[in-house]
PyMOL Python script that loads the backbone (N, CA, C, O; Angstrom):
from pymol import cmd

cmd.read_pdbstr("""\
ATOM      1  N   MET A   1      94.044  46.023  79.302  1.00  0.00           N
ATOM      2  CA  MET A   1      94.765  44.774  79.894  1.00  0.00           C
ATOM      3  C   MET A   1      94.880  43.921  78.755  1.00  0.00           C
ATOM      4  O   MET A   1      94.023  43.911  77.872  1.00  0.00           O
ATOM      5  N   LYS A   2      96.000  43.136  78.736  1.00  0.00           N
ATOM      6  CA  LYS A   2      96.362  42.253  77.877  1.00  0.00           C
ATOM      7  C   LYS A   2      95.685  40.900  78.075  1.00  0.00           C
ATOM      8  O   LYS A   2      95.371  40.509  79.199  1.00  0.00           O
ATOM      9  N   VAL A   3      95.470  40.211  77.000  1.00  0.00           N
ATOM     10  CA  VAL A   3      94.778  38.763  77.144  1.00  0.00           C
ATOM     11  C   VAL A   3      95.522  37.846  78.013  1.00  0.00           C
ATOM     12  O   VAL A   3      94.870  37.086  78.730  1.00  0.00           O
ATOM     13  N   ALA A   4      96.814  37.818  78.041  1.00  0.00           N
ATOM     14  CA  ALA A   4      97.583  36.969  78.893  1.00  0.00           C
ATOM     15  C   ALA A   4      97.344  37.398  80.429  1.00  0.00           C
ATOM     16  O   ALA A   4      97.334  36.528  81.300  1.00  0.00           O
ATOM     17  N   GLU A   5      97.195  38.452  80.670  1.00  0.00           N
ATOM     18  CA  GLU A   5      96.897  38.903  82.121  1.00  0.00           C
ATOM     19  C   GLU A   5      95.530  38.436  82.525  1.00  0.00           C
ATOM     20  O   GLU A   5      95.331  37.941  83.635  1.00  0.00           O
ATOM     21  N   LEU A   6      94.534  38.601  81.576  1.00  0.00           N
ATOM     22  CA  LEU A   6      93.105  38.263  81.875  1.00  0.00           C
ATOM     23  C   LEU A   6      93.050  36.788  82.008  1.00  0.00           C
ATOM     24  O   LEU A   6      92.277  36.376  82.873  1.00  0.00           O
ATOM     25  N   ARG A   7      93.665  35.977  81.377  1.00  0.00           N
ATOM     26  CA  ARG A   7      93.715  34.610  81.472  1.00  0.00           C
ATOM     27  C   ARG A   7      94.218  34.006  82.710  1.00  0.00           C
ATOM     28  O   ARG A   7      93.939  32.866  83.081  1.00  0.00           O
ATOM     29  N   ASN A   8      95.049  34.917  83.388  1.00  0.00           N
ATOM     30  CA  ASN A   8      95.506  34.377  84.690  1.00  0.00           C
ATOM     31  C   ASN A   8      94.573  34.815  85.826  1.00  0.00           C
ATOM     32  O   ASN A   8      94.894  34.501  86.973  1.00  0.00           O
ATOM     33  N   LEU A   9      93.438  35.517  85.612  1.00  0.00           N
ATOM     34  CA  LEU A   9      92.578  35.842  86.684  1.00  0.00           C
ATOM     35  C   LEU A   9      91.477  34.760  86.785  1.00  0.00           C
ATOM     36  O   LEU A   9      91.237  34.041  85.815  1.00  0.00           O
ATOM     37  N   SER A  10      90.834  34.645  87.906  1.00  0.00           N
ATOM     38  CA  SER A  10      89.825  33.564  88.160  1.00  0.00           C
ATOM     39  C   SER A  10      88.606  34.213  87.604  1.00  0.00           C
ATOM     40  O   SER A  10      88.626  35.400  87.278  1.00  0.00           O
ATOM     41  N   ILE A  11      87.494  33.430  87.483  1.00  0.00           N
ATOM     42  CA  ILE A  11      86.341  33.623  86.962  1.00  0.00           C
ATOM     43  C   ILE A  11      85.665  34.769  87.796  1.00  0.00           C
ATOM     44  O   ILE A  11      85.140  35.681  87.157  1.00  0.00           O
ATOM     45  N   ASP A  12      85.630  34.804  89.180  1.00  0.00           N
ATOM     46  CA  ASP A  12      85.128  35.859  89.952  1.00  0.00           C
ATOM     47  C   ASP A  12      85.845  37.154  89.690  1.00  0.00           C
ATOM     48  O   ASP A  12      85.188  38.194  89.642  1.00  0.00           O
ATOM     49  N   GLU A  13      87.080  37.164  89.526  1.00  0.00           N
ATOM     50  CA  GLU A  13      87.800  38.259  89.319  1.00  0.00           C
ATOM     51  C   GLU A  13      87.557  38.894  87.900  1.00  0.00           C
ATOM     52  O   GLU A  13      87.580  40.110  87.711  1.00  0.00           O
ATOM     53  N   LEU A  14      87.346  38.049  87.019  1.00  0.00           N
ATOM     54  CA  LEU A  14      87.005  38.416  85.554  1.00  0.00           C
ATOM     55  C   LEU A  14      85.481  39.160  85.690  1.00  0.00           C
ATOM     56  O   LEU A  14      85.228  40.226  85.130  1.00  0.00           O
ATOM     57  N   GLU A  15      84.677  38.541  86.388  1.00  0.00           N
ATOM     58  CA  GLU A  15      83.294  39.013  86.552  1.00  0.00           C
ATOM     59  C   GLU A  15      83.303  40.513  87.149  1.00  0.00           C
ATOM     60  O   GLU A  15      82.545  41.406  86.773  1.00  0.00           O
ATOM     61  N   GLY A  16      84.192  40.619  88.041  1.00  0.00           N
ATOM     62  CA  GLY A  16      84.357  41.915  88.803  1.00  0.00           C
ATOM     63  C   GLY A  16      84.934  42.922  87.784  1.00  0.00           C
ATOM     64  O   GLY A  16      84.550  44.091  87.802  1.00  0.00           O
ATOM     65  N   LYS A  17      85.825  42.498  86.923  1.00  0.00           N
ATOM     66  CA  LYS A  17      86.503  43.312  86.059  1.00  0.00           C
ATOM     67  C   LYS A  17      85.461  43.709  84.867  1.00  0.00           C
ATOM     68  O   LYS A  17      85.499  44.797  84.293  1.00  0.00           O
ATOM     69  N   LEU A  18      84.653  42.811  84.617  1.00  0.00           N
ATOM     70  CA  LEU A  18      83.598  42.946  83.483  1.00  0.00           C
ATOM     71  C   LEU A  18      82.563  44.094  83.938  1.00  0.00           C
ATOM     72  O   LEU A  18      82.125  44.959  83.178  1.00  0.00           O
ATOM     73  N   VAL A  19      82.259  43.965  85.243  1.00  0.00           N
ATOM     74  CA  VAL A  19      81.282  44.953  85.859  1.00  0.00           C
ATOM     75  C   VAL A  19      81.960  46.438  85.680  1.00  0.00           C
ATOM     76  O   VAL A  19      81.335  47.383  85.198  1.00  0.00           O
ATOM     77  N   GLU A  20      83.184  46.510  86.085  1.00  0.00           N
ATOM     78  CA  GLU A  20      83.972  47.769  86.048  1.00  0.00           C
ATOM     79  C   GLU A  20      84.011  48.257  84.620  1.00  0.00           C
ATOM     80  O   GLU A  20      83.769  49.437  84.366  1.00  0.00           O
ATOM     81  N   MET A  21      84.310  47.381  83.687  1.00  0.00           N
ATOM     82  CA  MET A  21      84.375  47.794  82.303  1.00  0.00           C
ATOM     83  C   MET A  21      82.999  48.340  81.724  1.00  0.00           C
ATOM     84  O   MET A  21      82.951  49.343  81.012  1.00  0.00           O
ATOM     85  N   GLU A  22      82.023  47.688  82.045  1.00  0.00           N
ATOM     86  CA  GLU A  22      80.695  48.080  81.649  1.00  0.00           C
ATOM     87  C   GLU A  22      80.175  49.365  82.182  1.00  0.00           C
ATOM     88  O   GLU A  22      79.335  50.009  81.555  1.00  0.00           O
ATOM     89  N   GLU A  23      80.658  49.756  83.333  1.00  0.00           N
ATOM     90  CA  GLU A  23      80.231  50.945  84.025  1.00  0.00           C
ATOM     91  C   GLU A  23      81.113  52.016  83.369  1.00  0.00           C
ATOM     92  O   GLU A  23      80.611  53.110  83.112  1.00  0.00           O
ATOM     93  N   GLU A  24      82.430  51.756  83.077  1.00  0.00           N
ATOM     94  CA  GLU A  24      83.161  52.763  82.287  1.00  0.00           C
ATOM     95  C   GLU A  24      82.757  53.000  80.979  1.00  0.00           C
ATOM     96  O   GLU A  24      82.864  54.127  80.496  1.00  0.00           O
ATOM     97  N   GLN A  25      82.255  51.959  80.284  1.00  0.00           N
ATOM     98  CA  GLN A  25      81.619  52.023  78.902  1.00  0.00           C
ATOM     99  C   GLN A  25      80.427  52.932  78.954  1.00  0.00           C
ATOM    100  O   GLN A  25      80.233  53.745  78.050  1.00  0.00           O
ATOM    101  N   LEU A  26      79.671  52.827  79.922  1.00  0.00           N
ATOM    102  CA  LEU A  26      78.442  53.668  80.149  1.00  0.00           C
ATOM    103  C   LEU A  26      78.825  55.104  80.274  1.00  0.00           C
ATOM    104  O   LEU A  26      78.229  55.979  79.645  1.00  0.00           O
ATOM    105  N   ARG A  27      79.866  55.363  81.122  1.00  0.00           N
ATOM    106  CA  ARG A  27      80.455  56.713  81.389  1.00  0.00           C
ATOM    107  C   ARG A  27      80.771  57.304  79.884  1.00  0.00           C
ATOM    108  O   ARG A  27      80.381  58.402  79.488  1.00  0.00           O
ATOM    109  N   ARG A  28      81.465  56.471  79.205  1.00  0.00           N
ATOM    110  CA  ARG A  28      81.982  56.935  77.902  1.00  0.00           C
ATOM    111  C   ARG A  28      80.870  57.354  76.939  1.00  0.00           C
ATOM    112  O   ARG A  28      80.909  58.369  76.243  1.00  0.00           O
ATOM    113  N   ARG A  29      79.929  56.511  76.972  1.00  0.00           N
ATOM    114  CA  ARG A  29      78.779  56.833  75.997  1.00  0.00           C
ATOM    115  C   ARG A  29      77.960  58.091  76.475  1.00  0.00           C
ATOM    116  O   ARG A  29      77.387  58.819  75.664  1.00  0.00           O
ATOM    117  N   CYS A  30      77.935  58.300  77.783  1.00  0.00           N
ATOM    118  CA  CYS A  30      77.227  59.496  78.265  1.00  0.00           C
ATOM    119  C   CYS A  30      78.001  60.820  77.884  1.00  0.00           C
ATOM    120  O   CYS A  30      77.499  61.844  77.422  1.00  0.00           O
ATOM    121  N   ASN A  31      79.351  60.579  78.181  1.00  0.00           N
ATOM    122  CA  ASN A  31      80.178  61.699  77.799  1.00  0.00           C
ATOM    123  C   ASN A  31      80.293  61.993  76.218  1.00  0.00           C
ATOM    124  O   ASN A  31      80.627  63.099  75.793  1.00  0.00           O
ATOM    125  N   LYS A  32      80.007  60.981  75.453  1.00  0.00           N
ATOM    126  CA  LYS A  32      79.941  61.273  74.038  1.00  0.00           C
ATOM    127  C   LYS A  32      78.826  62.001  73.637  1.00  0.00           C
ATOM    128  O   LYS A  32      78.882  62.773  72.680  1.00  0.00           O
ATOM    129  N   VAL A  33      77.651  61.788  74.397  1.00  0.00           N
ATOM    130  CA  VAL A  33      76.433  62.537  73.985  1.00  0.00           C
ATOM    131  C   VAL A  33      76.487  63.969  74.412  1.00  0.00           C
ATOM    132  O   VAL A  33      75.902  64.846  73.776  1.00  0.00           O
ATOM    133  N   ILE A  34      77.201  64.212  75.509  1.00  0.00           N
ATOM    134  CA  ILE A  34      77.303  65.589  75.826  1.00  0.00           C
ATOM    135  C   ILE A  34      78.626  66.293  75.280  1.00  0.00           C
ATOM    136  O   ILE A  34      78.999  67.413  75.627  1.00  0.00           O
ATOM    137  N   SER A  35      79.220  65.529  74.447  1.00  0.00           N
ATOM    138  CA  SER A  35      80.279  66.018  73.708  1.00  0.00           C
ATOM    139  C   SER A  35      81.620  66.389  74.629  1.00  0.00           C
ATOM    140  O   SER A  35      82.342  67.366  74.430  1.00  0.00           O
ATOM    141  N   GLN A  36      81.768  65.540  75.526  1.00  0.00           N
ATOM    142  CA  GLN A  36      82.990  65.706  76.405  1.00  0.00           C
ATOM    143  C   GLN A  36      83.840  64.464  76.310  1.00  0.00           C
ATOM    144  O   GLN A  36      84.693  64.244  77.170  1.00  0.00           O
ATOM    145  N   LEU A  37      83.638  63.633  75.285  1.00  0.00           N
ATOM    146  CA  LEU A  37      84.756  62.448  75.220  1.00  0.00           C
ATOM    147  C   LEU A  37      85.738  62.887  74.131  1.00  0.00           C
ATOM    148  O   LEU A  37      85.362  63.052  72.971  1.00  0.00           O
ATOM    149  N   PRO A  38      86.937  63.063  74.503  1.00  0.00           N
ATOM    150  CA  PRO A  38      87.922  63.417  73.542  1.00  0.00           C
ATOM    151  C   PRO A  38      88.187  62.576  72.404  1.00  0.00           C
ATOM    152  O   PRO A  38      88.415  63.035  71.285  1.00  0.00           O
ATOM    153  N   ASN A  39      88.158  61.276  72.694  1.00  0.00           N
ATOM    154  CA  ASN A  39      88.535  60.178  71.697  1.00  0.00           C
ATOM    155  C   ASN A  39      87.268  59.309  71.596  1.00  0.00           C
ATOM    156  O   ASN A  39      86.913  58.617  72.550  1.00  0.00           O
ATOM    157  N   ILE A  40      86.630  59.345  70.506  1.00  0.00           N
ATOM    158  CA  ILE A  40      85.481  58.403  70.355  1.00  0.00           C
ATOM    159  C   ILE A  40      85.943  56.862  70.187  1.00  0.00           C
ATOM    160  O   ILE A  40      85.203  55.931  70.505  1.00  0.00           O
ATOM    161  N   MET A  41      87.010  56.717  69.752  1.00  0.00           N
ATOM    162  CA  MET A  41      87.597  55.445  69.570  1.00  0.00           C
ATOM    163  C   MET A  41      87.635  54.508  70.960  1.00  0.00           C
ATOM    164  O   MET A  41      87.646  53.280  71.033  1.00  0.00           O
ATOM    165  N   LEU A  42      87.651  55.443  71.975  1.00  0.00           N
ATOM    166  CA  LEU A  42      87.618  54.562  73.226  1.00  0.00           C
ATOM    167  C   LEU A  42      86.356  53.763  73.358  1.00  0.00           C
ATOM    168  O   LEU A  42      86.351  52.686  73.954  1.00  0.00           O
ATOM    169  N   ILE A  43      85.228  54.309  72.776  1.00  0.00           N
ATOM    170  CA  ILE A  43      84.016  53.412  72.824  1.00  0.00           C
ATOM    171  C   ILE A  43      84.116  51.986  72.179  1.00  0.00           C
ATOM    172  O   ILE A  43      83.682  50.935  72.652  1.00  0.00           O
ATOM    173  N   ARG A  44      84.726  52.162  71.093  1.00  0.00           N
ATOM    174  CA  ARG A  44      85.049  50.801  70.274  1.00  0.00           C
ATOM    175  C   ARG A  44      85.933  49.935  70.954  1.00  0.00           C
ATOM    176  O   ARG A  44      85.694  48.729  71.003  1.00  0.00           O
ATOM    177  N   GLN A  45      86.999  50.467  71.522  1.00  0.00           N
ATOM    178  CA  GLN A  45      88.036  49.655  72.311  1.00  0.00           C
ATOM    179  C   GLN A  45      87.319  49.050  73.593  1.00  0.00           C
ATOM    180  O   GLN A  45      87.485  47.885  73.956  1.00  0.00           O
ATOM    181  N   GLY A  46      86.555  49.912  74.196  1.00  0.00           N
ATOM    182  CA  GLY A  46      85.756  49.315  75.386  1.00  0.00           C
ATOM    183  C   GLY A  46      84.946  48.163  75.091  1.00  0.00           C
ATOM    184  O   GLY A  46      84.916  47.159  75.803  1.00  0.00           O
ATOM    185  N   ARG A  47      84.183  48.348  73.856  1.00  0.00           N
ATOM    186  CA  ARG A  47      83.321  47.238  73.440  1.00  0.00           C
ATOM    187  C   ARG A  47      84.078  45.894  73.146  1.00  0.00           C
ATOM    188  O   ARG A  47      83.603  44.788  73.407  1.00  0.00           O
ATOM    189  N   ARG A  48      85.231  46.096  72.609  1.00  0.00           N
ATOM    190  CA  ARG A  48      86.033  44.988  72.244  1.00  0.00           C
ATOM    191  C   ARG A  48      86.664  44.278  73.569  1.00  0.00           C
ATOM    192  O   ARG A  48      86.727  43.056  73.699  1.00  0.00           O
ATOM    193  N   ASP A  49      87.110  45.199  74.508  1.00  0.00           N
ATOM    194  CA  ASP A  49      87.627  44.695  75.733  1.00  0.00           C
ATOM    195  C   ASP A  49      86.621  43.916  76.543  1.00  0.00           C
ATOM    196  O   ASP A  49      86.963  42.892  77.135  1.00  0.00           O
ATOM    197  N   ILE A  50      85.311  44.406  76.584  1.00  0.00           N
ATOM    198  CA  ILE A  50      84.208  43.676  77.231  1.00  0.00           C
ATOM    199  C   ILE A  50      83.981  42.362  76.602  1.00  0.00           C
ATOM    200  O   ILE A  50      83.800  41.361  77.296  1.00  0.00           O
ATOM    201  N   ALA A  51      83.985  42.328  75.266  1.00  0.00           N
ATOM    202  CA  ALA A  51      83.754  41.079  74.465  1.00  0.00           C
ATOM    203  C   ALA A  51      84.945  40.054  74.792  1.00  0.00           C
ATOM    204  O   ALA A  51      84.731  38.851  74.941  1.00  0.00           O
ATOM    205  N   ARG A  52      86.107  40.582  74.882  1.00  0.00           N
ATOM    206  CA  ARG A  52      87.273  39.776  75.125  1.00  0.00           C
ATOM    207  C   ARG A  52      87.146  39.076  76.534  1.00  0.00           C
ATOM    208  O   ARG A  52      87.396  37.885  76.715  1.00  0.00           O
ATOM    209  N   VAL A  53      86.735  39.939  77.491  1.00  0.00           N
ATOM    210  CA  VAL A  53      86.669  39.400  78.953  1.00  0.00           C
ATOM    211  C   VAL A  53      85.500  38.281  78.977  1.00  0.00           C
ATOM    212  O   VAL A  53      85.628  37.223  79.593  1.00  0.00           O
ATOM    213  N   LYS A  54      84.341  38.632  78.235  1.00  0.00           N
ATOM    214  CA  LYS A  54      83.278  37.573  78.155  1.00  0.00           C
ATOM    215  C   LYS A  54      83.633  36.333  77.589  1.00  0.00           C
ATOM    216  O   LYS A  54      83.207  35.267  78.032  1.00  0.00           O
ATOM    217  N   THR A  55      84.502  36.441  76.495  1.00  0.00           N
ATOM    218  CA  THR A  55      84.957  35.279  75.811  1.00  0.00           C
ATOM    219  C   THR A  55      85.856  34.485  76.888  1.00  0.00           C
ATOM    220  O   THR A  55      85.645  33.282  77.040  1.00  0.00           O
ATOM    221  N   ILE A  56      86.675  35.019  77.503  1.00  0.00           N
ATOM    222  CA  ILE A  56      87.596  34.388  78.432  1.00  0.00           C
ATOM    223  C   ILE A  56      86.822  33.736  79.529  1.00  0.00           C
ATOM    224  O   ILE A  56      87.158  32.602  79.867  1.00  0.00           O
ATOM    225  N   ILE A  57      85.793  34.347  80.139  1.00  0.00           N
ATOM    226  CA  ILE A  57      84.963  33.783  81.145  1.00  0.00           C
ATOM    227  C   ILE A  57      84.329  32.637  80.640  1.00  0.00           C
ATOM    228  O   ILE A  57      84.286  31.636  81.355  1.00  0.00           O
ATOM    229  N   ASN A  58      83.724  32.626  79.281  1.00  0.00           N
ATOM    230  CA  ASN A  58      83.044  31.441  78.697  1.00  0.00           C
ATOM    231  C   ASN A  58      84.029  30.255  78.712  1.00  0.00           C
ATOM    232  O   ASN A  58      83.772  29.174  79.242  1.00  0.00           O
ATOM    233  N   GLU A  59      85.260  30.578  78.039  1.00  0.00           N
ATOM    234  CA  GLU A  59      86.282  29.531  78.000  1.00  0.00           C
ATOM    235  C   GLU A  59      86.529  28.935  79.298  1.00  0.00           C
ATOM    236  O   GLU A  59      86.426  27.713  79.401  1.00  0.00           O
ATOM    237  N   LYS A  60      86.846  29.647  80.309  1.00  0.00           N
ATOM    238  CA  LYS A  60      86.945  29.082  81.654  1.00  0.00           C
ATOM    239  C   LYS A  60      85.875  28.243  82.231  1.00  0.00           C
ATOM    240  O   LYS A  60      86.110  27.211  82.860  1.00  0.00           O
ATOM    241  N   ARG A  61      84.600  28.746  81.983  1.00  0.00           N
ATOM    242  CA  ARG A  61      83.468  27.878  82.502  1.00  0.00           C
ATOM    243  C   ARG A  61      83.439  26.611  81.705  1.00  0.00           C
ATOM    244  O   ARG A  61      83.126  25.570  82.282  1.00  0.00           O
ATOM    245  N   LYS A  62      83.733  26.603  80.450  1.00  0.00           N
ATOM    246  CA  LYS A  62      83.685  25.218  79.695  1.00  0.00           C
ATOM    247  C   LYS A  62      84.762  24.443  80.249  1.00  0.00           C
ATOM    248  O   LYS A  62      84.541  23.244  80.416  1.00  0.00           O
ATOM    249  N   GLU A  63      85.900  24.911  80.568  1.00  0.00           N
ATOM    250  CA  GLU A  63      86.956  24.133  81.106  1.00  0.00           C
ATOM    251  C   GLU A  63      86.531  23.460  82.419  1.00  0.00           C
ATOM    252  O   GLU A  63      86.820  22.293  82.683  1.00  0.00           O
ATOM    253  N   VAL A  64      85.852  24.241  83.197  1.00  0.00           N
ATOM    254  CA  VAL A  64      85.404  23.701  84.457  1.00  0.00           C
ATOM    255  C   VAL A  64      84.302  22.547  84.199  1.00  0.00           C
ATOM    256  O   VAL A  64      84.301  21.509  84.862  1.00  0.00           O
ATOM    257  N   VAL A  65      83.532  22.769  83.362  1.00  0.00           N
ATOM    258  CA  VAL A  65      82.393  21.716  83.070  1.00  0.00           C
ATOM    259  C   VAL A  65      83.142  20.477  82.420  1.00  0.00           C
ATOM    260  O   VAL A  65      82.842  19.370  82.866  1.00  0.00           O
ATOM    261  N   ASN A  66      83.986  20.548  81.517  1.00  0.00           N
ATOM    262  CA  ASN A  66      84.677  19.542  80.991  1.00  0.00           C
ATOM    263  C   ASN A  66      85.627  18.690  81.929  1.00  0.00           C
ATOM    264  O   ASN A  66      85.846  17.486  81.799  1.00  0.00           O
ATOM    265  N   GLU A  67      86.139  19.508  82.876  1.00  0.00           N
ATOM    266  CA  GLU A  67      87.040  18.754  83.937  1.00  0.00           C
ATOM    267  C   GLU A  67      86.152  18.061  84.889  1.00  0.00           C
ATOM    268  O   GLU A  67      86.476  16.954  85.319  1.00  0.00           O
ATOM    269  N   GLY A  68      84.938  18.692  85.286  1.00  0.00           N
ATOM    270  CA  GLY A  68      84.117  18.077  86.329  1.00  0.00           C
ATOM    271  C   GLY A  68      83.271  16.922  85.982  1.00  0.00           C
ATOM    272  O   GLY A  68      82.572  16.388  86.843  1.00  0.00           O
TER     273      GLY A  68
END
""", "prot")
cmd.dss("prot")
cmd.show_as("cartoon", "prot")
cmd.util.cbc("prot")
cmd.orient("prot")
C-alpha cells in the first residue's frame, strides 16, 4: 500500500491494518523456516511496511494531541 493511501486512513483503520500486516509477517517467517517462502525479500518489505504504518499512526496521534 502506498503512503498516500495510508495517510488517508483513520487511526483505527491503520491499527487494524497493522494487525493484519503483523500476522502476515508471522506467516512469512514461518514459511521461511520450513523453506516454503519463494521470495525472502518479502520479509524485509513486510518489516518496512509495518514500520511505515507505525510511523503514520504516531504522526496522527501527535496531530491529535497538538490540536486538542
